[in-house]
C-alpha positions as CSV (number, residue, x, y, z in Angstrom):
1,X,99.5,119.4,163.2
2,X,101.8,118.8,165.8
3,X,101.5,116.1,168.4
4,X,99.4,117.8,170.9
5,X,97.1,119.3,168.8
6,X,96.2,115.9,167.6
7,X,95.9,114.2,170.7
8,X,93.0,116.9,171.8
9,X,91.3,116.4,168.4
10,X,91.7,112.7,169.0
11,X,90.1,112.9,172.3
12,X,87.3,115.2,171.4
13,X,86.7,112.7,168.3
14,X,86.5,109.8,170.6
15,X,83.8,111.1,172.6
16,X,81.6,112.5,170.1
17,X,78.3,111.5,169.3
18,X,77.7,111.9,165.8
19,X,74.2,110.6,165.7
20,X,72.4,109.5,162.8
21,X,73.0,112.0,159.5
22,X,71.1,109.7,157.1
23,X,68.5,111.8,155.3
24,X,65.6,111.9,153.3
25,X,65.2,113.0,149.8
26,X,63.2,116.1,150.7
27,X,65.8,117.0,153.2
28,X,68.8,116.4,150.7
29,X,66.8,118.6,148.5
30,X,66.1,121.4,150.7
31,X,70.0,121.3,151.9
32,X,70.9,121.3,148.1
33,X,68.7,124.6,147.6
34,X,70.0,126.4,150.6
35,X,73.6,125.7,149.9
36,X,73.2,126.9,145.9
37,X,72.1,130.2,147.6
38,X,75.0,130.4,149.9
39,X,77.6,129.3,147.6
40,X,76.7,130.7,143.8
41,X,78.3,128.6,141.0
42,X,79.5,131.7,139.0
43,X,82.9,131.1,140.6
44,X,84.9,128.2,141.9
45,X,85.1,128.3,145.6
46,X,87.7,126.3,148.2
47,X,86.2,125.5,151.1
48,X,87.8,123.8,154.0
49,X,85.2,121.9,156.7
50,X,87.7,121.7,159.6
51,X,86.4,119.0,162.3
52,X,83.9,117.9,160.1
53,X,82.6,115.1,162.2
54,X,80.9,112.3,159.7
55,X,81.6,114.8,156.7
56,X,77.7,115.7,155.9
57,X,78.5,119.4,154.9
58,X,81.6,118.3,153.3
59,X,79.7,115.6,150.9
60,X,76.6,118.1,150.4
61,X,79.1,120.7,149.1
62,X,81.0,118.1,147.0
63,X,77.9,117.1,145.3
64,X,77.5,121.0,144.0
65,X,81.2,120.7,142.6
């Protein structure tokens, strides 16, 4: 990443309110079911989550392997 891009993203991140991403067990199960349908495990995938904020989606996908 070049210096100008880094400066832009650092500025965006500094002013972003990510809120509370704690989820209940029921919400976690719903996300797992949805992501399992969207990304079947019949073949390995590489997914890049750019600008992922607190990483909720990244961590949810990682749990699926």
